[in-house]
C-alpha atoms as one frame of an Amber mdcrd trajectory, in Angstrom:
protein
  33.429 -27.528   4.488  35.552 -30.129   2.717  37.982 -28.904   0.075  36.813
 -28.869  -3.536  33.126 -28.536  -2.633  31.355 -26.099  -4.918  30.764 -22.703
  -3.381  27.251 -21.337  -3.570  27.668 -17.898  -5.110  24.124 -16.998  -6.222
  21.050 -16.525  -4.070  17.625 -15.848  -5.605  15.066 -14.753  -3.031  11.809
 -15.577  -4.774   9.115 -16.151  -2.222   6.354 -14.285  -0.534   2.760 -14.402
   0.576  -0.186 -12.268  -0.494  -3.557 -12.503   1.237  -6.125 -12.738  -1.557
  -8.957 -11.073   0.319  -9.019  -7.288   0.064  -8.601  -5.654   3.454  -8.250
  -1.903   3.981  -5.686  -0.935   6.578  -8.340   0.113   9.103  -9.730  -3.443
   9.106  -6.434  -5.331   8.838  -5.423  -7.330  11.879  -2.002  -6.893  13.382
  -1.566 -10.659  13.028  -2.016 -10.489   9.239   0.354  -7.530   8.932   3.026
  -9.196  11.090   2.729 -12.569   9.320   3.181 -10.982   5.892   6.211  -9.005
   7.071   7.682 -12.075   8.724   7.475 -14.194   5.575   8.253 -11.489   2.996
  10.915  -9.498   4.863  12.288 -11.455   7.827  12.568 -14.646   5.737  14.758
 -12.940   3.106  16.861 -11.350   5.866  17.600 -14.803   7.288  18.448 -16.213
   3.849  20.730 -13.300   2.920  22.461 -13.337   6.292  23.165 -17.066   6.082
  24.263 -16.860   2.442  26.754 -14.048   3.055  28.018 -15.523   6.316  28.706
 -18.845   4.581  30.265 -17.179   1.541  32.464 -14.976   3.728  33.739 -17.886
   5.821  34.392 -19.927   2.657  36.251 -17.023   1.099  38.412 -16.568   4.195
  39.283 -20.294   4.236  39.969 -20.726   0.511  43.337 -20.522  -1.201  43.547
 -18.868  -3.649  40.454 -16.703  -3.247  40.449 -15.559  -6.858  38.763 -18.820
  -7.914  35.482 -17.881  -6.258  32.735 -16.194  -8.198  31.548 -12.992  -6.511
  28.411 -13.319  -4.389  25.268 -12.392  -6.294  21.831 -11.881  -4.796  18.616
 -11.369  -6.747  15.544 -10.221  -4.849  12.141 -10.751  -6.423  10.029  -7.849
  -5.304   6.831  -6.457  -6.717   5.485  -3.375  -8.410   3.469  -3.017  -5.177
   6.720  -1.902  -3.516   6.896   1.071  -5.858   3.239   1.983  -6.375   1.473
   0.499  -3.354  -1.369  -1.995  -3.432  -4.775  -0.782  -2.249  -6.261  -3.074
   0.408  -2.944  -4.927   0.728  -0.736  -2.546   2.713   0.888  -5.525   4.418
   2.167  -6.901   1.111   3.244  -3.523  -0.309   5.074  -2.649   2.922   6.875
  -5.984   3.049   8.017  -5.855  -0.571   9.060  -2.215  -0.249  11.165  -3.054
   2.782  12.796  -5.835   0.797  13.456  -3.995  -2.455  14.330  -0.599  -1.019
  15.649  -0.848   2.537  17.153  -4.332   2.423  18.552  -4.131  -1.107  20.068
  -0.685  -0.668  21.634  -1.609   2.660  23.059  -4.944   1.497  24.577  -3.323
  -1.611  26.814  -1.334   0.733  27.810  -4.416   2.709  28.229  -7.120   0.057
  31.220  -5.305  -1.482  33.015  -5.715   1.841  32.669  -9.478   1.428  33.854
  -9.383  -2.200  34.608  -6.199  -4.187  32.490  -7.435  -7.101  29.603  -8.686
  -4.983  26.215  -7.461  -6.115  22.541  -7.443  -5.240  19.738  -6.602  -7.647
  15.978  -6.429  -7.541  13.408  -7.392 -10.118   9.879  -6.159  -9.562   7.311
  -7.966 -11.656   3.660  -7.080 -11.616   1.039  -9.764 -11.185   2.225 -13.254
 -12.042  -0.140 -16.142 -12.695   0.842 -18.263  -9.703  -1.208 -20.478  -7.423
  -1.138 -17.693  -4.840  -2.611 -15.138  -7.300  -5.126 -17.533  -8.817  -8.014
 -16.653  -6.493  -7.537 -12.891  -6.855  -7.265 -13.090 -10.641 -10.643 -14.838
 -10.868 -12.226 -11.443 -10.206 -12.648  -9.643 -13.532 -12.002  -6.168 -12.083
  -8.833  -7.322 -10.287  -7.591  -9.034 -13.431  -8.269  -5.874 -15.478  -6.449
  -3.655 -12.960  -3.521  -6.072 -12.767  -3.105  -6.067 -16.522  -3.622  -2.299
 -16.771  -0.655  -1.589 -14.519
């Protein structure tokens, strides 16, 4: 990286998929479960790994290192990670893996890259996005989403 290039110090992982159709676990295909985990958990792993690898190599090459902001990661999870999501075990499992396993593991590693490095999770409930639009058309789903 050329000298004087800005160093990326913040990563916001704000993506995921949610299959709108209700599907109890006994009817869910392995393909659906694996796809959701791949996008919602493996994707963030790849982003975080690349971000920290790049930050670490930049930090090691920079002089003086005190000019760099500490690495900061924000994971956008879901209340489904904490409470589950009936008929969407794929989504709840993927977000739980992200906001519990991944976040708690990376918090122990990021401080080895920079002593003030940090990772945090936000866990919103339902958000009126294009992905949620179809599900929120159902009055019962909308009521339950707002109730929690």
